[in-house]
Wavefront OBJ file of the C-alpha trace (Angstrom):
o trace
v 34.494 6.917 2.518
v 31.181 7.548 4.249
v 27.662 6.064 4.564
v 25.897 6.484 1.232
v 22.969 8.233 2.952
v 25.080 11.279 3.880
v 26.583 11.693 0.422
v 25.151 13.614 -2.492
v 24.069 11.761 -5.634
v 27.068 13.169 -7.484
v 29.471 11.982 -4.771
v 27.883 8.533 -4.737
v 28.231 8.220 -8.507
v 31.864 9.210 -8.426
v 32.730 6.902 -5.558
v 30.793 3.990 -6.948
v 32.698 4.153 -10.178
v 35.994 4.325 -8.280
v 35.010 1.406 -6.079
v 34.001 -0.755 -9.006
v 37.318 0.029 -10.759
v 39.635 -0.351 -7.746
v 38.054 -3.024 -5.558
v 39.487 -6.511 -5.978
v 35.939 -7.804 -6.418
v 32.297 -6.767 -5.953
v 28.870 -8.248 -6.462
v 25.342 -6.827 -6.542
v 22.374 -8.931 -5.453
v 18.640 -8.308 -6.032
v 15.314 -9.580 -4.763
v 12.224 -9.355 -6.980
v 8.908 -7.774 -6.107
v 7.307 -11.237 -5.900
v 9.981 -12.457 -3.508
v 9.564 -9.480 -1.253
v 5.803 -9.899 -1.109
v 6.159 -13.623 -0.425
v 8.964 -13.524 2.184
v 8.943 -10.004 3.616
v 11.570 -7.246 3.438
v 13.976 -8.740 5.987
v 14.215 -12.188 4.470
v 14.282 -10.865 0.848
v 17.111 -8.569 1.872
v 19.123 -11.526 3.138
v 18.439 -13.438 -0.093
v 19.783 -10.462 -2.013
v 22.925 -10.527 0.199
v 23.499 -14.140 -0.645
v 23.153 -13.431 -4.341
v 25.640 -10.586 -4.043
v 28.104 -12.947 -2.406
v 27.499 -15.497 -5.167
v 28.228 -12.805 -7.800
v 31.805 -12.513 -6.467
v 34.483 -14.278 -8.479
v 35.862 -15.996 -5.350
v 34.408 -16.904 -1.970
v 35.109 -14.221 0.590
v 37.301 -15.107 3.581
v 35.160 -13.059 5.960
v 31.736 -11.422 5.561
v 30.796 -8.114 7.126
v 27.031 -7.518 7.327
v 25.267 -4.172 7.898
v 22.717 -4.930 10.590
v 22.114 -7.230 13.516
v 21.499 -10.519 11.712
v 24.033 -12.921 10.164
v 23.315 -15.231 7.210
v 22.434 -18.762 8.480
v 24.055 -21.623 6.658
v 26.520 -19.433 4.814
v 29.904 -21.140 4.891
v 32.220 -18.280 5.810
v 33.069 -16.426 9.040
v 30.655 -13.488 9.545
v 30.296 -10.377 11.631
v 27.031 -8.431 11.786
v 27.485 -4.739 12.619
v 24.538 -2.485 13.512
v 24.941 0.774 11.623
v 27.794 -0.816 9.777
v 27.562 1.577 6.899
v 28.474 4.441 9.279
v 31.144 2.458 11.198
v 32.916 0.312 8.660
v 34.663 1.557 5.509
v 34.050 -1.754 3.657
v 30.346 -1.742 4.406
v 30.137 1.957 3.481
v 31.674 1.145 0.107
v 29.106 -1.627 -0.434
v 26.272 0.691 0.509
v 27.464 3.262 -2.062
v 27.608 0.673 -4.875
v 24.231 -0.725 -3.924
v 22.535 2.710 -3.674
v 23.871 3.859 -7.060
v 22.790 0.519 -8.707
v 19.267 0.804 -7.184
v 18.908 4.429 -8.243
v 19.854 3.460 -11.812
v 17.074 0.908 -11.809
v 14.633 3.525 -10.528
v 15.547 5.824 -13.436
v 14.903 3.009 -15.917
v 11.549 2.291 -14.290
v 10.691 5.955 -14.464
v 11.004 5.814 -18.252
v 8.510 2.960 -18.275
v 6.095 4.334 -15.738
v 6.466 8.124 -15.926
v 3.273 8.827 -13.935
v 4.917 7.758 -10.640
v 8.136 9.815 -10.589
v 10.425 6.972 -9.671
v 13.474 8.879 -10.786
v 12.719 11.610 -8.223
v 11.662 9.676 -5.120
v 13.535 6.443 -5.900
v 10.562 4.309 -4.681
v 10.352 5.786 -1.176
v 7.104 6.862 0.414
v 7.305 10.542 -0.312
v 4.303 12.761 -0.562
v 4.605 12.851 -4.362
v 4.784 9.027 -4.574
v 1.714 8.529 -2.383
v -0.196 11.121 -4.376
v 0.690 9.305 -7.614
v -0.658 6.095 -6.079
v -3.886 7.825 -5.219
v -4.234 9.173 -8.779
v -3.110 6.110 -10.782
v -3.272 3.055 -8.540
v -0.363 0.609 -8.239
v 1.775 -0.482 -11.199
v 3.245 -3.963 -11.560
v 6.449 -2.920 -9.769
v 4.705 -1.860 -6.571
v 4.764 -4.388 -3.737
v 1.232 -5.744 -2.931
v 2.416 -5.962 0.684
v 3.198 -2.207 0.957
v 0.602 -0.623 3.227
v 0.137 2.312 0.864
v -0.785 -0.057 -1.970
v -3.123 -2.070 0.243
v -4.979 1.107 1.238
v -5.306 2.166 -2.384
v -6.315 -1.209 -3.755
v -4.831 -4.034 -5.805
v -3.269 -4.162 -9.259
v -6.680 -4.074 -10.922
v -6.901 -0.353 -9.985
v -4.032 0.590 -12.218
v -4.783 2.143 -15.600
v -4.590 -0.251 -18.600
v -1.592 1.498 -20.147
v 0.407 0.675 -17.031
v -0.485 -2.976 -17.190
v 0.061 -3.537 -20.939
v 3.547 -4.835 -21.622
v 6.533 -2.579 -21.079
v 9.750 -3.322 -19.196
v 9.485 -4.842 -15.734
v 11.988 -4.636 -12.891
v 13.585 -7.804 -14.274
v 14.161 -6.071 -17.640
v 15.509 -2.971 -15.909
v 17.897 -5.126 -13.923
v 19.063 -6.886 -16.992
v 19.968 -3.521 -18.501
v 21.794 -2.511 -15.348
v 23.701 -5.797 -15.405
v 24.904 -5.296 -18.931
v 22.208 -7.383 -20.558
v 22.549 -10.587 -18.592
v 19.325 -12.188 -17.387
v 18.475 -11.696 -13.683
v 17.802 -14.616 -11.410
v 14.181 -15.943 -11.421
v 12.044 -15.687 -8.249
v 12.345 -18.518 -5.725
v 9.866 -21.368 -6.052
v 10.172 -22.618 -2.448
v 7.112 -22.945 -0.163
v 6.265 -19.706 1.777
v 6.687 -21.502 5.132
v 10.274 -22.511 4.516
v 12.834 -21.424 7.092
v 15.530 -18.863 6.446
v 18.163 -21.563 6.352
v 16.165 -23.579 3.850
v 15.639 -20.582 1.564
v 19.326 -19.630 1.605
v 20.241 -23.266 0.905
v 17.780 -23.147 -1.963
v 19.458 -20.056 -3.430
v 22.891 -21.665 -3.099
v 21.658 -24.853 -4.756
v 20.336 -22.856 -7.697
v 23.667 -21.140 -8.129
v 25.614 -24.398 -8.120
v 23.281 -25.819 -10.768
v 23.979 -22.744 -12.922
v 27.734 -23.039 -12.660
l 1 2 3 4 5 6 7 8 9 10 11 12 13 14 15 16 17 18 19 20 21 22 23 24 25 26 27 28 29 30 31 32 33 34 35 36 37 38 39 40 41 42 43 44 45 46 47 48 49 50 51 52 53 54 55 56 57 58 59 60 61 62 63 64 65 66 67 68 69 70 71 72 73 74 75 76 77 78 79 80 81 82 83 84 85 86 87 88 89 90 91 92 93 94 95 96 97 98 99 100 101 102 103 104 105 106 107 108 109 110 111 112 113 114 115 116 117 118 119 120 121 122 123 124 125 126 127 128 129 130 131 132 133 134 135 136 137 138 139 140 141 142 143 144 145 146 147 148 149 150 151 152 153 154 155 156 157 158 159 160 161 162 163 164 165 166 167 168 169 170 171 172 173 174 175 176 177 178 179 180 181 182 183 184 185 186 187 188 189 190 191 192 193 194 195 196 197 198 199 200 201 202 203 204 205 206 207 208 209
Protein backbone atom coordinates (compact mmCIF):
# COMPACT_ATOMS: atom_id res chain seq x y z
CA UNK A 1 0.00 0.00 0.00
CA UNK A 2 1.50 3.34 -1.09
CA UNK A 3 0.57 7.00 -1.49
CA UNK A 4 -1.90 7.32 -4.37
CA UNK A 5 0.32 9.91 -6.07
CA UNK A 6 3.09 7.37 -6.75
CA UNK A 7 0.74 4.72 -8.17
CA UNK A 8 -0.41 4.37 -11.75
CA UNK A 9 -4.08 4.83 -12.58
CA UNK A 10 -4.42 1.07 -13.13
CA UNK A 11 -2.85 0.31 -9.76
CA UNK A 12 -5.12 2.81 -8.02
CA UNK A 13 -8.24 1.35 -9.63
CA UNK A 14 -7.27 -2.18 -8.60
CA UNK A 15 -6.39 -1.20 -5.04
CA UNK A 16 -9.46 1.00 -4.61
CA UNK A 17 -11.73 -1.89 -5.54
CA UNK A 18 -9.89 -4.19 -3.13
CA UNK A 19 -10.05 -1.63 -0.31
CA UNK A 20 -13.78 -1.06 -0.81
CA UNK A 21 -14.40 -4.81 -0.73
CA UNK A 22 -12.13 -5.71 2.18
CA UNK A 23 -12.20 -2.69 4.49
CA UNK A 24 -14.61 -2.96 7.45
CA UNK A 25 -16.03 0.42 6.47
CA UNK A 26 -15.28 3.44 4.28
CA UNK A 27 -16.85 6.79 3.44
CA UNK A 28 -16.29 9.42 0.76
CA UNK A 29 -16.99 13.10 1.47
CA UNK A 30 -17.34 15.95 -1.03
CA UNK A 31 -17.41 19.74 -1.02
CA UNK A 32 -19.22 21.64 -3.76
CA UNK A 33 -17.78 24.34 -6.00
CA UNK A 34 -19.92 26.93 -4.18
CA UNK A 35 -18.59 25.82 -0.79
CA UNK A 36 -14.97 25.98 -1.93
CA UNK A 37 -15.52 29.49 -3.30
CA UNK A 38 -17.24 30.58 -0.08
CA UNK A 39 -14.93 29.01 2.48
CA UNK A 40 -11.62 28.38 0.72
CA UNK A 41 -9.86 25.11 -0.09
CA UNK A 42 -8.61 24.35 3.42
CA UNK A 43 -11.96 24.71 5.17
CA UNK A 44 -13.90 23.01 2.38
CA UNK A 45 -11.45 20.11 2.60
CA UNK A 46 -12.16 19.73 6.32
CA UNK A 47 -15.91 19.85 5.66
CA UNK A 48 -15.45 17.02 3.16
CA UNK A 49 -13.53 15.06 5.83
CA UNK A 50 -16.42 15.42 8.25
CA UNK A 51 -18.85 14.22 5.60
CA UNK A 52 -16.65 11.21 4.88
CA UNK A 53 -16.70 10.37 8.59
CA UNK A 54 -20.47 10.79 8.66
CA UNK A 55 -20.76 8.36 5.74
CA UNK A 56 -19.30 5.57 7.88
CA UNK A 57 -21.77 3.06 9.28
CA UNK A 58 -20.32 3.51 12.79
CA UNK A 59 -18.38 6.23 14.57
CA UNK A 60 -14.61 5.63 14.37
CA UNK A 61 -12.67 5.01 17.57
CA UNK A 62 -9.73 7.08 16.33
CA UNK A 63 -9.29 9.45 13.39
CA UNK A 64 -6.04 9.73 11.40
CA UNK A 65 -5.81 12.91 9.33
CA UNK A 66 -3.46 13.58 6.43
CA UNK A 67 -1.98 17.01 7.16
CA UNK A 68 -1.19 19.30 10.08
CA UNK A 69 -4.70 20.26 11.22
CA UNK A 70 -7.19 18.30 13.28
CA UNK A 71 -10.98 18.62 13.07
CA UNK A 72 -12.28 20.98 15.77
CA UNK A 73 -15.37 19.85 17.66
CA UNK A 74 -15.24 16.32 16.25
CA UNK A 75 -16.00 13.94 19.10
CA UNK A 76 -13.30 11.31 18.61
CA UNK A 77 -9.57 11.06 19.36
CA UNK A 78 -7.55 12.39 16.43
CA UNK A 79 -4.00 12.44 15.14
CA UNK A 80 -2.90 14.76 12.33
CA UNK A 81 0.09 13.43 10.34
CA UNK A 82 1.97 15.61 7.85
CA UNK A 83 2.57 13.58 4.67
CA UNK A 84 0.35 10.93 6.22
CA UNK A 85 -0.43 9.35 2.86
CA UNK A 86 3.27 8.46 2.54
CA UNK A 87 3.75 7.42 6.18
CA UNK A 88 0.55 5.65 7.23
CA UNK A 89 -1.01 2.65 5.49
CA UNK A 90 -4.53 3.60 6.58
CA UNK A 91 -4.22 7.14 5.22
CA UNK A 92 -2.64 5.80 2.02
CA UNK A 93 -5.67 3.53 1.54
CA UNK A 94 -8.02 6.48 2.05
CA UNK A 95 -6.04 8.57 -0.45
CA UNK A 96 -6.38 5.82 -3.07
CA UNK A 97 -10.16 5.53 -2.65
CA UNK A 98 -10.53 9.34 -2.72
CA UNK A 99 -8.35 9.77 -5.82
CA UNK A 100 -10.18 7.07 -7.78
CA UNK A 101 -13.58 8.53 -6.80
CA UNK A 102 -12.49 12.04 -7.82
CA UNK A 103 -11.09 10.85 -11.14
CA UNK A 104 -14.39 9.10 -11.88
CA UNK A 105 -16.22 12.39 -11.37
CA UNK A 106 -13.76 14.14 -13.70
CA UNK A 107 -14.49 11.59 -16.42
CA UNK A 108 -18.23 12.20 -16.04
CA UNK A 109 -17.71 15.96 -16.23
CA UNK A 110 -15.58 15.46 -19.34
CA UNK A 111 -18.60 13.93 -21.06
CA UNK A 112 -20.63 17.04 -20.22
CA UNK A 113 -17.91 19.62 -20.96
CA UNK A 114 -15.68 17.96 -23.59
CA UNK A 115 -13.97 21.23 -24.54
CA UNK A 116 -11.95 21.27 -21.30
CA UNK A 117 -10.37 17.80 -21.25
CA UNK A 118 -11.28 17.02 -17.64
CA UNK A 119 -10.68 13.28 -18.17
CA UNK A 120 -7.05 13.97 -19.11
CA UNK A 121 -5.93 16.62 -16.62
CA UNK A 122 -8.42 15.76 -13.84
CA UNK A 123 -9.03 19.46 -13.09
CA UNK A 124 -5.40 20.35 -12.38
CA UNK A 125 -3.72 23.46 -13.79
CA UNK A 126 -2.00 21.82 -16.75
CA UNK A 127 -1.04 23.72 -19.87
CA UNK A 128 -3.89 22.08 -21.77
CA UNK A 129 -6.41 23.07 -19.09
CA UNK A 130 -5.25 26.69 -18.99
CA UNK A 131 -5.33 26.89 -22.78
CA UNK A 132 -8.90 25.55 -22.76
CA UNK A 133 -9.85 28.28 -20.29
CA UNK A 134 -8.35 30.89 -22.60
CA UNK A 135 -10.30 29.53 -25.56
CA UNK A 136 -13.67 28.83 -23.93
CA UNK A 137 -13.85 30.74 -20.66
CA UNK A 138 -14.93 29.07 -17.41
CA UNK A 139 -17.73 26.53 -17.17
CA UNK A 140 -20.08 26.24 -14.21
CA UNK A 141 -17.80 23.68 -12.53
CA UNK A 142 -14.77 25.99 -12.40
CA UNK A 143 -14.16 27.73 -9.09
CA UNK A 144 -14.64 31.50 -9.34
CA UNK A 145 -11.87 31.83 -6.72
CA UNK A 146 -9.29 30.06 -8.90
CA UNK A 147 -6.71 32.59 -10.06
CA UNK A 148 -6.75 31.20 -13.61
CA UNK A 149 -10.50 31.82 -13.82
CA UNK A 150 -10.21 35.30 -12.32
CA UNK A 151 -7.58 36.23 -14.90
CA UNK A 152 -9.74 34.95 -17.73
CA UNK A 153 -13.03 36.43 -16.52
CA UNK A 154 -16.25 35.32 -14.89
CA UNK A 155 -18.93 32.83 -15.89
CA UNK A 156 -20.39 35.23 -18.43
CA UNK A 157 -17.38 34.56 -20.68
CA UNK A 158 -18.32 30.93 -21.17
CA UNK A 159 -20.07 29.95 -24.42
CA UNK A 160 -23.83 29.53 -24.21
CA UNK A 161 -23.72 25.79 -24.87
CA UNK A 162 -21.64 25.34 -21.71
CA UNK A 163 -24.14 27.26 -19.60
CA UNK A 164 -27.34 25.69 -20.89
CA UNK A 165 -28.43 22.79 -18.73
CA UNK A 166 -26.39 19.62 -18.65
CA UNK A 167 -25.15 17.67 -15.65
CA UNK A 168 -23.40 19.58 -12.87
CA UNK A 169 -20.89 18.26 -10.37
CA UNK A 170 -23.81 17.42 -8.07
CA UNK A 171 -25.31 15.21 -10.79
CA UNK A 172 -21.95 13.58 -11.46
CA UNK A 173 -21.52 12.88 -7.77
CA UNK A 174 -24.97 11.34 -7.63
CA UNK A 175 -23.95 8.94 -10.39
CA UNK A 176 -20.71 8.11 -8.56
CA UNK A 177 -22.69 7.49 -5.38
CA UNK A 178 -25.01 5.02 -7.04
CA UNK A 179 -27.79 7.51 -7.66
CA UNK A 180 -28.22 8.93 -4.18
CA UNK A 181 -28.54 12.70 -3.92
CA UNK A 182 -25.40 14.56 -2.73
CA UNK A 183 -25.52 16.91 0.24
CA UNK A 184 -26.61 20.50 -0.52
CA UNK A 185 -24.16 23.39 0.00
CA UNK A 186 -23.98 24.90 3.47
CA UNK A 187 -26.14 27.93 4.17
CA UNK A 188 -24.10 29.28 7.09
CA UNK A 189 -22.75 32.85 7.09
CA UNK A 190 -19.32 33.27 5.44
CA UNK A 191 -17.77 34.61 8.67
CA UNK A 192 -18.64 31.54 10.73
CA UNK A 193 -15.74 29.85 12.50
CA UNK A 194 -14.39 26.43 11.57
CA UNK A 195 -16.00 24.95 14.69
CA UNK A 196 -19.37 26.50 13.87
CA UNK A 197 -19.27 25.18 10.31
CA UNK A 198 -18.39 21.64 11.37
CA UNK A 199 -21.14 21.79 14.00
CA UNK A 200 -23.51 22.95 11.24
CA UNK A 201 -22.59 19.93 9.08
CA UNK A 202 -23.05 17.53 11.99
CA UNK A 203 -26.42 19.07 12.85
CA UNK A 204 -27.59 18.60 9.26
CA UNK A 205 -26.57 14.95 9.37
CA UNK A 206 -28.45 14.31 12.59
CA UNK A 207 -31.59 15.88 11.11
CA UNK A 208 -31.33 13.55 8.11
CA UNK A 209 -31.01 10.40 10.21
